[in-house]
C-alpha positions in Angstrom: -1.7 21.9 -1.1 1.4 19.9 -1.9 4.1 21.2 -4.0 4.4 20.1 -7.7 7.7 18.5 -7.0 6.4 16.3 -4.1 6.2 13.2 -6.2 5.1 9.8 -5.3 7.9 7.2 -5.2 8.0 4.9 -8.3 7.5 1.8 -6.1 4.3 3.3 -4.8 2.9 3.9 -8.3 4.0 0.5 -9.4 2.4 -1.3 -6.4 -0.8 0.7 -6.9 -1.0 -0.3 -10.6 -0.6 -3.9 -9.5 -3.5 -3.6 -7.0 -1.8 -3.2 -3.7 -4.5 -1.7 -1.5 -2.0 0.2 0.7 -0.3 1.8 -2.2 -3.7 2.8 -3.8 -4.5 4.5 -0.5 -1.2 6.4 -0.6 -2.0 7.5 -4.2 -5.4 8.7 -3.2 -4.1 10.4 -0.2 -1.4 12.1 -2.2 -4.1 13.7 -4.5 -6.7 14.3 -1.7 -6.1 18.0 -1.5 -6.3 18.4 -5.3 -9.4 16.4 -5.4 -10.9 18.5 -2.6 -10.1 21.6 -4.5 -11.8 20.3 -7.6 -14.8 19.2 -5.5 -15.2 22.6 -3.8 -18.0 25.1 -4.6 -18.2 28.7 -3.4 -21.1 29.8 -1.2 -22.0 33.1 0.4 -23.7 33.5 3.7 -26.6 35.9 4.4 -23.9 38.3 5.8 -21.9 38.2 2.6 -19.1 36.0 3.9 -17.8 33.7 1.2 -16.6 30.3 1.9 -16.5 26.9 0.2 -17.9 23.5 0.7 -16.9 20.1 -0.8 -19.6 18.2 -2.7 -18.9 14.7 -1.2 -20.5 12.8 -4.1 -18.2 14.6 -6.6 -15.2 14.0 -4.4 -16.0 10.3 -4.2 -16.5 10.1 -7.9 -13.1 11.7 -8.6 -11.4 9.3 -6.1 -13.2 6.4 -7.9 -12.1 7.5 -11.3 -8.4 7.8 -10.0 -8.6 4.3 -8.6 -10.0 2.9 -11.8 -7.3 4.6 -13.9 -4.6 3.1 -11.9 -5.3 -0.3 -13.3 -4.9 1.1 -16.9 -1.7 3.1 -16.1 1.4 2.0 -18.0 4.8 2.4 -16.4 
């Protein structure tokens, strides 16, 4: 996961807010590991081994909400 101080440059945020597709992709990529963490659910195998899996629908919904909120973000 990225460190808290690993911030997006202001120009990327500004471009994303103004609808630049490449900037929007950078924002989504920046938050992808956090979104994956929020979308993960633990499972246990029959041997008792715990692991996690990502619920793809939930991951896509979170990405969509992030993209939609970019248009209302005020700088």
